[in-house]
PDBQT receptor file of N, H, CA, C and O in Angstrom, charges set to zero:
ATOM      1  N   UNK A   1     -22.184   3.246 -11.748  1.00  0.00    +0.000 N 
ATOM      2  CA  UNK A   1     -20.807   3.239 -11.292  1.00  0.00    +0.000 C 
ATOM      3  C   UNK A   1     -20.580   4.463 -10.425  1.00  0.00    +0.000 C 
ATOM      4  O   UNK A   1     -20.966   5.576 -10.782  1.00  0.00    +0.000 OA
ATOM      5  N   UNK A   2     -19.947   4.243  -9.282  1.00  0.00    +0.000 N 
ATOM      6  H   UNK A   2     -19.632   3.339  -8.992  1.00  0.00    +0.000 HD
ATOM      7  CA  UNK A   2     -19.659   5.338  -8.359  1.00  0.00    +0.000 C 
ATOM      8  C   UNK A   2     -18.221   5.805  -8.560  1.00  0.00    +0.000 C 
ATOM      9  O   UNK A   2     -17.295   4.993  -8.560  1.00  0.00    +0.000 OA
ATOM     10  N   UNK A   3     -18.036   7.094  -8.730  1.00  0.00    +0.000 N 
ATOM     11  H   UNK A   3     -18.788   7.753  -8.731  1.00  0.00    +0.000 HD
ATOM     12  CA  UNK A   3     -16.702   7.663  -8.894  1.00  0.00    +0.000 C 
ATOM     13  C   UNK A   3     -16.347   8.409  -7.625  1.00  0.00    +0.000 C 
ATOM     14  O   UNK A   3     -17.081   9.299  -7.195  1.00  0.00    +0.000 OA
ATOM     15  N   UNK A   4     -15.224   8.049  -7.026  1.00  0.00    +0.000 N 
ATOM     16  H   UNK A   4     -14.628   7.327  -7.376  1.00  0.00    +0.000 HD
ATOM     17  CA  UNK A   4     -14.771   8.675  -5.792  1.00  0.00    +0.000 C 
ATOM     18  C   UNK A   4     -13.564   9.545  -6.113  1.00  0.00    +0.000 C 
ATOM     19  O   UNK A   4     -12.545   9.041  -6.584  1.00  0.00    +0.000 OA
ATOM     20  N   UNK A   5     -13.669  10.838  -5.864  1.00  0.00    +0.000 N 
ATOM     21  H   UNK A   5     -14.497  11.247  -5.481  1.00  0.00    +0.000 HD
ATOM     22  CA  UNK A   5     -12.579  11.756  -6.179  1.00  0.00    +0.000 C 
ATOM     23  C   UNK A   5     -11.584  11.907  -5.026  1.00  0.00    +0.000 C 
ATOM     24  O   UNK A   5     -10.542  12.541  -5.191  1.00  0.00    +0.000 OA
ATOM     25  N   UNK A   6     -11.893  11.336  -3.874  1.00  0.00    +0.000 N 
ATOM     26  H   UNK A   6     -12.740  10.821  -3.740  1.00  0.00    +0.000 HD
ATOM     27  CA  UNK A   6     -10.988  11.408  -2.732  1.00  0.00    +0.000 C 
ATOM     28  C   UNK A   6     -10.006  10.252  -2.817  1.00  0.00    +0.000 C 
ATOM     29  O   UNK A   6     -10.379   9.100  -2.594  1.00  0.00    +0.000 OA
ATOM     30  N   UNK A   7      -8.756  10.550  -3.135  1.00  0.00    +0.000 N 
ATOM     31  H   UNK A   7      -8.453  11.486  -3.316  1.00  0.00    +0.000 HD
ATOM     32  CA  UNK A   7      -7.758   9.486  -3.325  1.00  0.00    +0.000 C 
ATOM     33  C   UNK A   7      -7.009   9.136  -2.043  1.00  0.00    +0.000 C 
ATOM     34  O   UNK A   7      -6.205   8.204  -2.043  1.00  0.00    +0.000 OA
ATOM     35  N   UNK A   8      -7.251   9.853  -0.959  1.00  0.00    +0.000 N 
ATOM     36  H   UNK A   8      -7.904  10.611  -0.958  1.00  0.00    +0.000 HD
ATOM     37  CA  UNK A   8      -6.521   9.595   0.288  1.00  0.00    +0.000 C 
ATOM     38  C   UNK A   8      -6.622   8.155   0.779  1.00  0.00    +0.000 C 
ATOM     39  O   UNK A   8      -5.620   7.634   1.270  1.00  0.00    +0.000 OA
ATOM     40  N   UNK A   9      -7.761   7.479   0.682  1.00  0.00    +0.000 N 
ATOM     41  H   UNK A   9      -8.575   7.902   0.283  1.00  0.00    +0.000 HD
ATOM     42  CA  UNK A   9      -7.811   6.088   1.146  1.00  0.00    +0.000 C 
ATOM     43  C   UNK A   9      -6.927   5.134   0.322  1.00  0.00    +0.000 C 
ATOM     44  O   UNK A   9      -6.657   4.010   0.742  1.00  0.00    +0.000 OA
ATOM     45  N   UNK A  10      -6.495   5.588  -0.825  1.00  0.00    +0.000 N 
ATOM     46  H   UNK A  10      -6.714   6.502  -1.167  1.00  0.00    +0.000 HD
ATOM     47  CA  UNK A  10      -5.726   4.720  -1.729  1.00  0.00    +0.000 C 
ATOM     48  C   UNK A  10      -4.259   5.107  -1.817  1.00  0.00    +0.000 C 
ATOM     49  O   UNK A  10      -3.528   4.567  -2.648  1.00  0.00    +0.000 OA
ATOM     50  N   UNK A  11      -3.809   6.044  -0.963  1.00  0.00    +0.000 N 
ATOM     51  H   UNK A  11      -4.403   6.483  -0.288  1.00  0.00    +0.000 HD
ATOM     52  CA  UNK A  11      -2.412   6.479  -1.012  1.00  0.00    +0.000 C 
ATOM     53  C   UNK A  11      -1.757   6.362   0.352  1.00  0.00    +0.000 C 
ATOM     54  O   UNK A  11      -2.405   6.503   1.390  1.00  0.00    +0.000 OA
ATOM     55  N   UNK A  12      -0.453   6.100   0.326  1.00  0.00    +0.000 N 
ATOM     56  H   UNK A  12       0.073   5.985  -0.516  1.00  0.00    +0.000 HD
ATOM     57  CA  UNK A  12       0.382   6.119   1.525  1.00  0.00    +0.000 C 
ATOM     58  C   UNK A  12       1.694   6.787   1.154  1.00  0.00    +0.000 C 
ATOM     59  O   UNK A  12       2.116   6.753  -0.002  1.00  0.00    +0.000 OA
ATOM     60  N   UNK A  13       2.335   7.396   2.143  1.00  0.00    +0.000 N 
ATOM     61  H   UNK A  13       1.993   7.424   3.082  1.00  0.00    +0.000 HD
ATOM     62  CA  UNK A  13       3.662   7.954   1.887  1.00  0.00    +0.000 C 
ATOM     63  C   UNK A  13       4.641   6.824   1.641  1.00  0.00    +0.000 C 
ATOM     64  O   UNK A  13       4.513   5.744   2.219  1.00  0.00    +0.000 OA
ATOM     65  N   UNK A  14       5.611   7.071   0.790  1.00  0.00    +0.000 N 
ATOM     66  H   UNK A  14       5.715   7.947   0.321  1.00  0.00    +0.000 HD
ATOM     67  CA  UNK A  14       6.535   6.010   0.379  1.00  0.00    +0.000 C 
ATOM     68  C   UNK A  14       7.393   5.486   1.518  1.00  0.00    +0.000 C 
ATOM     69  O   UNK A  14       7.938   4.387   1.416  1.00  0.00    +0.000 OA
ATOM     70  N   UNK A  15       7.529   6.248   2.605  1.00  0.00    +0.000 N 
ATOM     71  H   UNK A  15       7.087   7.141   2.688  1.00  0.00    +0.000 HD
ATOM     72  CA  UNK A  15       8.395   5.799   3.694  1.00  0.00    +0.000 C 
ATOM     73  C   UNK A  15       7.641   5.220   4.895  1.00  0.00    +0.000 C 
ATOM     74  O   UNK A  15       8.224   5.067   5.968  1.00  0.00    +0.000 OA
ATOM     75  N   UNK A  16       6.351   4.897   4.729  1.00  0.00    +0.000 N 
ATOM     76  H   UNK A  16       5.877   5.022   3.858  1.00  0.00    +0.000 HD
ATOM     77  CA  UNK A  16       5.615   4.264   5.826  1.00  0.00    +0.000 C 
ATOM     78  C   UNK A  16       6.031   2.806   5.949  1.00  0.00    +0.000 C 
ATOM     79  O   UNK A  16       6.598   2.232   5.019  1.00  0.00    +0.000 OA
ATOM     80  N   UNK A  17       5.751   2.219   7.088  1.00  0.00    +0.000 N 
ATOM     81  H   UNK A  17       5.290   2.685   7.843  1.00  0.00    +0.000 HD
ATOM     82  CA  UNK A  17       6.083   0.809   7.292  1.00  0.00    +0.000 C 
ATOM     83  C   UNK A  17       5.198  -0.080   6.428  1.00  0.00    +0.000 C 
ATOM     84  O   UNK A  17       4.131   0.326   5.969  1.00  0.00    +0.000 OA
ATOM     85  N   UNK A  18       5.667  -1.284   6.226  1.00  0.00    +0.000 N 
ATOM     86  H   UNK A  18       6.534  -1.614   6.600  1.00  0.00    +0.000 HD
ATOM     87  CA  UNK A  18       4.885  -2.270   5.482  1.00  0.00    +0.000 C 
ATOM     88  C   UNK A  18       3.549  -2.528   6.181  1.00  0.00    +0.000 C 
ATOM     89  O   UNK A  18       2.514  -2.678   5.531  1.00  0.00    +0.000 OA
ATOM     90  N   UNK A  19       3.587  -2.576   7.506  1.00  0.00    +0.000 N 
ATOM     91  H   UNK A  19       4.428  -2.454   8.034  1.00  0.00    +0.000 HD
ATOM     92  CA  UNK A  19       2.359  -2.803   8.269  1.00  0.00    +0.000 C 
ATOM     93  C   UNK A  19       1.344  -1.685   8.015  1.00  0.00    +0.000 C 
ATOM     94  O   UNK A  19       0.151  -1.953   7.873  1.00  0.00    +0.000 OA
ATOM     95  N   UNK A  20       1.811  -0.439   7.957  1.00  0.00    +0.000 N 
ATOM     96  H   UNK A  20       2.781  -0.222   8.072  1.00  0.00    +0.000 HD
ATOM     97  CA  UNK A  20       0.908   0.693   7.702  1.00  0.00    +0.000 C 
ATOM     98  C   UNK A  20       0.316   0.614   6.300  1.00  0.00    +0.000 C 
ATOM     99  O   UNK A  20      -0.865   0.904   6.109  1.00  0.00    +0.000 OA
ATOM    100  N   UNK A  21       1.121   0.226   5.324  1.00  0.00    +0.000 N 
ATOM    101  H   UNK A  21       2.081  -0.010   5.479  1.00  0.00    +0.000 HD
ATOM    102  CA  UNK A  21       0.616   0.079   3.955  1.00  0.00    +0.000 C 
ATOM    103  C   UNK A  21      -0.426  -1.035   3.884  1.00  0.00    +0.000 C 
ATOM    104  O   UNK A  21      -1.438  -0.899   3.198  1.00  0.00    +0.000 OA
ATOM    105  N   UNK A  22      -0.179  -2.129   4.590  1.00  0.00    +0.000 N 
ATOM    106  H   UNK A  22       0.644  -2.240   5.148  1.00  0.00    +0.000 HD
ATOM    107  CA  UNK A  22      -1.145  -3.238   4.609  1.00  0.00    +0.000 C 
ATOM    108  C   UNK A  22      -2.436  -2.826   5.309  1.00  0.00    +0.000 C 
ATOM    109  O   UNK A  22      -3.524  -3.226   4.894  1.00  0.00    +0.000 OA
ATOM    110  N   UNK A  23      -2.317  -2.033   6.362  1.00  0.00    +0.000 N 
ATOM    111  H   UNK A  23      -1.433  -1.708   6.698  1.00  0.00    +0.000 HD
ATOM    112  CA  UNK A  23      -3.517  -1.515   7.030  1.00  0.00    +0.000 C 
ATOM    113  C   UNK A  23      -4.341  -0.676   6.066  1.00  0.00    +0.000 C 
ATOM    114  O   UNK A  23      -5.569  -0.760   6.057  1.00  0.00    +0.000 OA
ATOM    115  N   UNK A  24      -3.668   0.135   5.254  1.00  0.00    +0.000 N 
ATOM    116  H   UNK A  24      -2.670   0.203   5.262  1.00  0.00    +0.000 HD
ATOM    117  CA  UNK A  24      -4.369   0.986   4.290  1.00  0.00    +0.000 C 
ATOM    118  C   UNK A  24      -5.060   0.130   3.216  1.00  0.00    +0.000 C 
ATOM    119  O   UNK A  24      -6.189   0.421   2.820  1.00  0.00    +0.000 OA
ATOM    120  N   UNK A  25      -4.383  -0.918   2.751  1.00  0.00    +0.000 N 
ATOM    121  H   UNK A  25      -3.466  -1.155   3.072  1.00  0.00    +0.000 HD
ATOM    122  CA  UNK A  25      -4.981  -1.836   1.775  1.00  0.00    +0.000 C 
ATOM    123  C   UNK A  25      -6.239  -2.473   2.364  1.00  0.00    +0.000 C 
ATOM    124  O   UNK A  25      -7.264  -2.583   1.691  1.00  0.00    +0.000 OA
ATOM    125  N   UNK A  26      -6.149  -2.884   3.614  1.00  0.00    +0.000 N 
ATOM    126  H   UNK A  26      -5.316  -2.794   4.161  1.00  0.00    +0.000 HD
ATOM    127  CA  UNK A  26      -7.296  -3.504   4.268  1.00  0.00    +0.000 C 
ATOM    128  C   UNK A  26      -8.435  -2.499   4.465  1.00  0.00    +0.000 C 
ATOM    129  O   UNK A  26      -9.604  -2.843   4.297  1.00  0.00    +0.000 OA
ATOM    130  N   UNK A  27      -8.098  -1.277   4.816  1.00  0.00    +0.000 N 
ATOM    131  H   UNK A  27      -7.148  -0.997   4.953  1.00  0.00    +0.000 HD
ATOM    132  CA  UNK A  27      -9.108  -0.256   5.088  1.00  0.00    +0.000 C 
ATOM    133  C   UNK A  27      -9.872   0.174   3.841  1.00  0.00    +0.000 C 
ATOM    134  O   UNK A  27     -11.071   0.444   3.912  1.00  0.00    +0.000 OA
ATOM    135  N   UNK A  28      -9.185   0.242   2.695  1.00  0.00    +0.000 N 
ATOM    136  H   UNK A  28      -8.211   0.023   2.637  1.00  0.00    +0.000 HD
ATOM    137  CA  UNK A  28      -9.880   0.758   1.503  1.00  0.00    +0.000 C 
ATOM    138  C   UNK A  28     -10.601  -0.328   0.715  1.00  0.00    +0.000 C 
ATOM    139  O   UNK A  28     -11.325  -0.023  -0.233  1.00  0.00    +0.000 OA
ATOM    140  N   UNK A  29     -10.416  -1.584   1.090  1.00  0.00    +0.000 N 
ATOM    141  H   UNK A  29      -9.828  -1.832   1.860  1.00  0.00    +0.000 HD
ATOM    142  CA  UNK A  29     -11.138  -2.720   0.494  1.00  0.00    +0.000 C 
ATOM    143  C   UNK A  29     -10.915  -2.889  -1.010  1.00  0.00    +0.000 C 
ATOM    144  O   UNK A  29     -11.629  -3.658  -1.653  1.00  0.00    +0.000 OA
ATOM    145  N   UNK A  30      -9.938  -2.184  -1.578  1.00  0.00    +0.000 N 
ATOM    146  H   UNK A  30      -9.358  -1.558  -1.055  1.00  0.00    +0.000 HD
ATOM    147  CA  UNK A  30      -9.664  -2.296  -3.018  1.00  0.00    +0.000 C 
ATOM    148  C   UNK A  30      -8.439  -3.139  -3.319  1.00  0.00    +0.000 C 
ATOM    149  O   UNK A  30      -8.122  -3.389  -4.483  1.00  0.00    +0.000 OA
ATOM    150  N   UNK A  31      -7.747  -3.580  -2.274  1.00  0.00    +0.000 N 
ATOM    151  H   UNK A  31      -8.004  -3.377  -1.329  1.00  0.00    +0.000 HD
ATOM    152  CA  UNK A  31      -6.557  -4.422  -2.394  1.00  0.00    +0.000 C 
ATOM    153  C   UNK A  31      -5.418  -3.738  -3.135  1.00  0.00    +0.000 C 
ATOM    154  O   UNK A  31      -4.630  -4.398  -3.813  1.00  0.00    +0.000 OA
ATOM    155  N   UNK A  32      -5.326  -2.402  -3.006  1.00  0.00    +0.000 N 
ATOM    156  H   UNK A  32      -5.966  -1.866  -2.456  1.00  0.00    +0.000 HD
ATOM    157  CA  UNK A  32      -4.255  -1.667  -3.669  1.00  0.00    +0.000 C 
ATOM    158  C   UNK A  32      -3.995  -0.355  -2.933  1.00  0.00    +0.000 C 
ATOM    159  O   UNK A  32      -4.919   0.275  -2.419  1.00  0.00    +0.000 OA
ATOM    160  N   UNK A  33      -2.733   0.044  -2.889  1.00  0.00    +0.000 N 
ATOM    161  H   UNK A  33      -1.982  -0.469  -3.307  1.00  0.00    +0.000 HD
ATOM    162  CA  UNK A  33      -2.376   1.392  -2.446  1.00  0.00    +0.000 C 
ATOM    163  C   UNK A  33      -1.332   1.936  -3.410  1.00  0.00    +0.000 C 
ATOM    164  O   UNK A  33      -0.545   1.190  -3.994  1.00  0.00    +0.000 OA
ATOM    165  N   UNK A  34      -1.347   3.245  -3.560  1.00  0.00    +0.000 N 
ATOM    166  H   UNK A  34      -1.987   3.850  -3.087  1.00  0.00    +0.000 HD
ATOM    167  CA  UNK A  34      -0.369   3.949  -4.380  1.00  0.00    +0.000 C 
ATOM    168  C   UNK A  34       0.561   4.683  -3.435  1.00  0.00    +0.000 C 
ATOM    169  O   UNK A  34       0.103   5.415  -2.558  1.00  0.00    +0.000 OA
ATOM    170  N   UNK A  35       1.859   4.497  -3.603  1.00  0.00    +0.000 N 
ATOM    171  H   UNK A  35       2.231   3.902  -4.315  1.00  0.00    +0.000 HD
ATOM    172  CA  UNK A  35       2.813   5.195  -2.752  1.00  0.00    +0.000 C 
ATOM    173  C   UNK A  35       3.170   6.525  -3.401  1.00  0.00    +0.000 C 
ATOM    174  O   UNK A  35       3.366   6.619  -4.613  1.00  0.00    +0.000 OA
ATOM    175  N   UNK A  36       3.247   7.553  -2.555  1.00  0.00    +0.000 N 
ATOM    176  H   UNK A  36       3.088   7.477  -1.571  1.00  0.00    +0.000 HD
ATOM    177  CA  UNK A  36       3.561   8.895  -3.024  1.00  0.00    +0.000 C 
ATOM    178  C   UNK A  36       4.660   9.489  -2.159  1.00  0.00    +0.000 C 
ATOM    179  O   UNK A  36       4.843   9.091  -1.009  1.00  0.00    +0.000 OA
ATOM    180  N   UNK A  37       5.400  10.456  -2.731  1.00  0.00    +0.000 N 
ATOM    181  H   UNK A  37       5.252  10.779  -3.666  1.00  0.00    +0.000 HD
ATOM    182  CA  UNK A  37       6.391  11.171  -1.937  1.00  0.00    +0.000 C 
ATOM    183  C   UNK A  37       5.711  12.333  -1.219  1.00  0.00    +0.000 C 
ATOM    184  O   UNK A  37       4.497  12.507  -1.324  1.00  0.00    +0.000 OA
ATOM    185  N   UNK A  38       6.482  13.114  -0.502  1.00  0.00    +0.000 N 
ATOM    186  H   UNK A  38       7.468  12.973  -0.416  1.00  0.00    +0.000 HD
ATOM    187  CA  UNK A  38       5.915  14.205   0.305  1.00  0.00    +0.000 C 
ATOM    188  C   UNK A  38       5.262  15.299  -0.538  1.00  0.00    +0.000 C 
ATOM    189  O   UNK A  38       4.477  16.091  -0.018  1.00  0.00    +0.000 OA
ATOM    190  N   UNK A  39       5.577  15.350  -1.828  1.00  0.00    +0.000 N 
ATOM    191  H   UNK A  39       6.215  14.706  -2.250  1.00  0.00    +0.000 HD
ATOM    192  CA  UNK A  39       4.945  16.341  -2.703  1.00  0.00    +0.000 C 
ATOM    193  C   UNK A  39       3.681  15.798  -3.365  1.00  0.00    +0.000 C 
ATOM    194  O   UNK A  39       2.992  16.524  -4.082  1.00  0.00    +0.000 OA
ATOM    195  N   UNK A  40       3.372  14.506  -3.121  1.00  0.00    +0.000 N 
ATOM    196  H   UNK A  40       3.931  13.917  -2.538  1.00  0.00    +0.000 HD
ATOM    197  CA  UNK A  40       2.194  13.891  -3.714  1.00  0.00    +0.000 C 
ATOM    198  C   UNK A  40       2.464  13.208  -5.035  1.00  0.00    +0.000 C 
ATOM    199  O   UNK A  40       1.535  12.741  -5.695  1.00  0.00    +0.000 OA
ATOM    200  N   UNK A  41       3.725  13.144  -5.431  1.00  0.00    +0.000 N 
ATOM    201  H   UNK A  41       4.480  13.524  -4.896  1.00  0.00    +0.000 HD
ATOM    202  CA  UNK A  41       4.094  12.490  -6.693  1.00  0.00    +0.000 C 
ATOM    203  C   UNK A  41       4.077  10.976  -6.532  1.00  0.00    +0.000 C 
ATOM    204  O   UNK A  41       4.607  10.443  -5.557  1.00  0.00    +0.000 OA
ATOM    205  N   UNK A  42       3.476  10.298  -7.476  1.00  0.00    +0.000 N 
ATOM    206  H   UNK A  42       3.046  10.731  -8.268  1.00  0.00    +0.000 HD
ATOM    207  CA  UNK A  42       3.383   8.838  -7.454  1.00  0.00    +0.000 C 
ATOM    208  C   UNK A  42       4.774   8.223  -7.548  1.00  0.00    +0.000 C 
ATOM    209  O   UNK A  42       5.554   8.564  -8.437  1.00  0.00    +0.000 OA
ATOM    210  N   UNK A  43       5.080   7.308  -6.618  1.00  0.00    +0.000 N 
ATOM    211  H   UNK A  43       4.446   7.031  -5.896  1.00  0.00    +0.000 HD
ATOM    212  CA  UNK A  43       6.375   6.628  -6.633  1.00  0.00    +0.000 C 
ATOM    213  C   UNK A  43       6.252   5.118  -6.780  1.00  0.00    +0.000 C 
ATOM    214  O   UNK A  43       7.244   4.445  -7.062  1.00  0.00    +0.000 OA
ATOM    215  N   UNK A  44       5.044   4.571  -6.591  1.00  0.00    +0.000 N 
ATOM    216  H   UNK A  44       4.238   5.118  -6.362  1.00  0.00    +0.000 HD
ATOM    217  CA  UNK A  44       4.886   3.138  -6.732  1.00  0.00    +0.000 C 
ATOM    218  C   UNK A  44       3.481   2.672  -6.450  1.00  0.00    +0.000 C 
ATOM    219  O   UNK A  44       2.598   3.459  -6.109  1.00  0.00    +0.000 OA
ATOM    220  N   UNK A  45       3.291   1.375  -6.601  1.00  0.00    +0.000 N 
ATOM    221  H   UNK A  45       4.009   0.736  -6.878  1.00  0.00    +0.000 HD
ATOM    222  CA  UNK A  45       1.994   0.739  -6.377  1.00  0.00    +0.000 C 
ATOM    223  C   UNK A  45       2.246  -0.563  -5.631  1.00  0.00    +0.000 C 
ATOM    224  O   UNK A  45       3.193  -1.288  -5.936  1.00  0.00    +0.000 OA
ATOM    225  N   UNK A  46       1.395  -0.858  -4.651  1.00  0.00    +0.000 N 
ATOM    226  H   UNK A  46       0.625  -0.269  -4.403  1.00  0.00    +0.000 HD
ATOM    227  CA  UNK A  46       1.490  -2.133  -3.950  1.00  0.00    +0.000 C 
ATOM    228  C   UNK A  46       0.098  -2.742  -3.887  1.00  0.00    +0.000 C 
ATOM    229  O   UNK A  46      -0.859  -2.093  -3.467  1.00  0.00    +0.000 OA
ATOM    230  N   UNK A  47       0.000  -3.981  -4.305  1.00  0.00    +0.000 N 
ATOM    231  H   UNK A  47       0.778  -4.508  -4.646  1.00  0.00    +0.000 HD
ATOM    232  CA  UNK A  47      -1.276  -4.691  -4.243  1.00  0.00    +0.000 C 
ATOM    233  C   UNK A  47      -1.196  -5.806  -3.209  1.00  0.00    +0.000 C 
ATOM    234  O   UNK A  47      -0.114  -6.194  -2.770  1.00  0.00    +0.000 OA
ATOM    235  N   UNK A  48      -2.340  -6.300  -2.840  1.00  0.00    +0.000 N 
ATOM    236  H   UNK A  48      -3.219  -5.985  -3.197  1.00  0.00    +0.000 HD
ATOM    237  CA  UNK A  48      -2.414  -7.425  -1.927  1.00  0.00    +0.000 C 
ATOM    238  C   UNK A  48      -1.643  -8.622  -2.499  1.00  0.00    +0.000 C 
ATOM    239  O   UNK A  48      -0.955  -9.330  -1.763  1.00  0.00    +0.000 OA
ATOM    240  N   UNK A  49      -1.758  -8.840  -3.791  1.00  0.00    +0.000 N 
ATOM    241  H   UNK A  49      -2.317  -8.265  -4.389  1.00  0.00    +0.000 HD
ATOM    242  CA  UNK A  49      -1.048  -9.945  -4.448  1.00  0.00    +0.000 C 
ATOM    243  C   UNK A  49       0.458  -9.760  -4.423  1.00  0.00    +0.000 C 
ATOM    244  O   UNK A  49       1.195 -10.731  -4.255  1.00  0.00    +0.000 OA
ATOM    245  N   UNK A  50       0.931  -8.518  -4.590  1.00  0.00    +0.000 N 
ATOM    246  H   UNK A  50       0.332  -7.729  -4.727  1.00  0.00    +0.000 HD
ATOM    247  CA  UNK A  50       2.371  -8.242  -4.483  1.00  0.00    +0.000 C 
ATOM    248  C   UNK A  50       2.876  -8.675  -3.119  1.00  0.00    +0.000 C 
ATOM    249  O   UNK A  50       3.913  -9.330  -3.012  1.00  0.00    +0.000 OA
ATOM    250  N   UNK A  51       2.141  -8.307  -2.077  1.00  0.00    +0.000 N 
ATOM    251  H   UNK A  51       1.299  -7.774  -2.164  1.00  0.00    +0.000 HD
ATOM    252  CA  UNK A  51       2.544  -8.664  -0.721  1.00  0.00    +0.000 C 
ATOM    253  C   UNK A  51       2.551 -10.174  -0.525  1.00  0.00    +0.000 C 
ATOM    254  O   UNK A  51       3.483 -10.718   0.068  1.00  0.00    +0.000 OA
ATOM    255  N   UNK A  52       1.540 -10.841  -1.008  1.00  0.00    +0.000 N 
ATOM    256  H   UNK A  52       0.783 -10.399  -1.489  1.00  0.00    +0.000 HD
ATOM    257  CA  UNK A  52       1.483 -12.305  -0.858  1.00  0.00    +0.000 C 
ATOM    258  C   UNK A  52       2.674 -12.987  -1.534  1.00  0.00    +0.000 C 
ATOM    259  O   UNK A  52       3.263 -13.910  -0.969  1.00  0.00    +0.000 OA
ATOM    260  N   UNK A  53       3.027 -12.540  -2.731  1.00  0.00    +0.000 N 
ATOM    261  H   UNK A  53       2.549 -11.791  -3.190  1.00  0.00    +0.000 HD
ATOM    262  CA  UNK A  53       4.186 -13.127  -3.422  1.00  0.00    +0.000 C 
ATOM    263  C   UNK A  53       5.474 -12.834  -2.668  1.00  0.00    +0.000 C 
ATOM    264  O   UNK A  53       6.350 -13.695  -2.596  1.00  0.00    +0.000 OA
ATOM    265  N   UNK A  54       5.606 -11.641  -2.105  1.00  0.00    +0.000 N 
ATOM    266  H   UNK A  54       4.894 -10.941  -2.163  1.00  0.00    +0.000 HD
ATOM    267  CA  UNK A  54       6.790 -11.268  -1.351  1.00  0.00    +0.000 C 
ATOM    268  C   UNK A  54       6.911 -12.147  -0.101  1.00  0.00    +0.000 C 
ATOM    269  O   UNK A  54       8.002 -12.619   0.220  1.00  0.00    +0.000 OA
ATOM    270  N   UNK A  55       5.791 -12.368   0.606  1.00  0.00    +0.000 N 
ATOM    271  H   UNK A  55       4.905 -11.985   0.345  1.00  0.00    +0.000 HD
ATOM    272  CA  UNK A  55       5.795 -13.200   1.809  1.00  0.00    +0.000 C 
ATOM    273  C   UNK A  55       6.279 -14.609   1.488  1.00  0.00    +0.000 C 
ATOM    274  O   UNK A  55       7.078 -15.183   2.228  1.00  0.00    +0.000 OA
ATOM    275  N   UNK A  56       5.798 -15.153   0.398  1.00  0.00    +0.000 N 
ATOM    276  H   UNK A  56       5.149 -14.687  -0.203  1.00  0.00    +0.000 HD
ATOM    277  CA  UNK A  56       6.177 -16.519   0.032  1.00  0.00    +0.000 C 
ATOM    278  C   UNK A  56       7.672 -16.638  -0.274  1.00  0.00    +0.000 C 
ATOM    279  O   UNK A  56       8.241 -17.722  -0.145  1.00  0.00    +0.000 OA
ATOM    280  N   UNK A  57       8.307 -15.550  -0.674  1.00  0.00    +0.000 N 
ATOM    281  H   UNK A  57       7.845 -14.669  -0.779  1.00  0.00    +0.000 HD
ATOM    282  CA  UNK A  57       9.726 -15.579  -1.024  1.00  0.00    +0.000 C 
ATOM    283  C   UNK A  57      10.650 -15.310   0.181  1.00  0.00    +0.000 C 
ATOM    284  O   UNK A  57      11.869 -15.410   0.044  1.00  0.00    +0.000 OA
ATOM    285  N   UNK A  58      10.098 -14.974   1.340  1.00  0.00    +0.000 N 
ATOM    286  H   UNK A  58       9.108 -14.893   1.451  1.00  0.00    +0.000 HD
ATOM    287  CA  UNK A  58      10.892 -14.596   2.503  1.00  0.00    +0.000 C 
ATOM    288  C   UNK A  58      11.074 -15.756   3.472  1.00  0.00    +0.000 C 
ATOM    289  O   UNK A  58      10.193 -16.600   3.634  1.00  0.00    +0.000 OA
ATOM    290  N   UNK A  59      12.245 -15.777   4.113  1.00  0.00    +0.000 N 
ATOM    291  H   UNK A  59      12.961 -15.091   3.981  1.00  0.00    +0.000 HD
ATOM    292  CA  UNK A  59      12.466 -16.751   5.180  1.00  0.00    +0.000 C 
ATOM    293  C   UNK A  59      11.969 -16.186   6.505  1.00  0.00    +0.000 C 
ATOM    294  O   UNK A  59      11.349 -16.899   7.294  1.00  0.00    +0.000 OA
ATOM    295  N   UNK A  60      12.242 -14.901   6.751  1.00  0.00    +0.000 N 
ATOM    296  H   UNK A  60      12.745 -14.321   6.110  1.00  0.00    +0.000 HD
ATOM    297  CA  UNK A  60      11.725 -14.201   7.928  1.00  0.00    +0.000 C 
ATOM    298  C   UNK A  60      11.101 -12.896   7.474  1.00  0.00    +0.000 C 
ATOM    299  O   UNK A  60      11.491 -12.335   6.450  1.00  0.00    +0.000 OA
ATOM    300  N   UNK A  61      10.132 -12.416   8.239  1.00  0.00    +0.000 N 
ATOM    301  H   UNK A  61       9.815 -12.872   9.071  1.00  0.00    +0.000 HD
ATOM    302  CA  UNK A  61       9.391 -11.220   7.825  1.00  0.00    +0.000 C 
ATOM    303  C   UNK A  61       9.360 -10.227   8.979  1.00  0.00    +0.000 C 
ATOM    304  O   UNK A  61       9.051 -10.591  10.113  1.00  0.00    +0.000 OA
ATOM    305  N   UNK A  62       9.683  -8.969   8.684  1.00  0.00    +0.000 N 
ATOM    306  H   UNK A  62       9.935  -8.672   7.762  1.00  0.00    +0.000 HD
ATOM    307  CA  UNK A  62       9.572  -7.880   9.643  1.00  0.00    +0.000 C 
ATOM    308  C   UNK A  62       8.716  -6.796   9.010  1.00  0.00    +0.000 C 
ATOM    309  O   UNK A  62       9.216  -5.997   8.218  1.00  0.00    +0.000 OA
ATOM    310  N   UNK A  63       7.437  -6.758   9.347  1.00  0.00    +0.000 N 
ATOM    311  H   UNK A  63       7.031  -7.407   9.990  1.00  0.00    +0.000 HD
ATOM    312  CA  UNK A  63       6.535  -5.784   8.732  1.00  0.00    +0.000 C 
ATOM    313  C   UNK A  63       6.713  -4.378   9.292  1.00  0.00    +0.000 C 
ATOM    314  O   UNK A  63       6.111  -3.435   8.778  1.00  0.00    +0.000 OA
ATOM    315  N   UNK A  64       7.519  -4.218  10.328  1.00  0.00    +0.000 N 
ATOM    316  H   UNK A  64       8.008  -4.984  10.745  1.00  0.00    +0.000 HD
ATOM    317  CA  UNK A  64       7.731  -2.903  10.921  1.00  0.00    +0.000 C 
ATOM    318  C   UNK A  64       8.666  -2.036  10.076  1.00  0.00    +0.000 C 
ATOM    319  O   UNK A  64       8.769  -0.834  10.321  1.00  0.00    +0.000 OA
ATOM    320  N   UNK A  65       9.329  -2.601   9.116  1.00  0.00    +0.000 N 
ATOM    321  H   UNK A  65       9.246  -3.577   8.917  1.00  0.00    +0.000 HD
ATOM    322  CA  UNK A  65      10.261  -1.831   8.288  1.00  0.00    +0.000 C 
ATOM    323  C   UNK A  65       9.569  -1.205   7.132  1.00  0.00    +0.000 C 
ATOM    324  O   UNK A  65      10.203  -0.520   6.330  1.00  0.00    +0.000 OA
TER     325      UNK A  65
C-alpha cells in the first residue's frame, strides 16, 4: 500500500467554481476532493457521485459558479 502525505491533489478552496472542483477530482483520479477554507480547515467533501446526483436533480446547470 502506498501512502501519500501530500494532500494538495485532494483539496480545493471552498470558494472555487464547481468546474475547478471537478477538474481537481478528475486530476487526482480518486473521485473525491476535500474543501478547505483559507486557513486549511476542512469545510466539506465532494465526490464524483455527489456531483452526478446533483446534476440529475437540476433543470439547468452552470458549472462556473
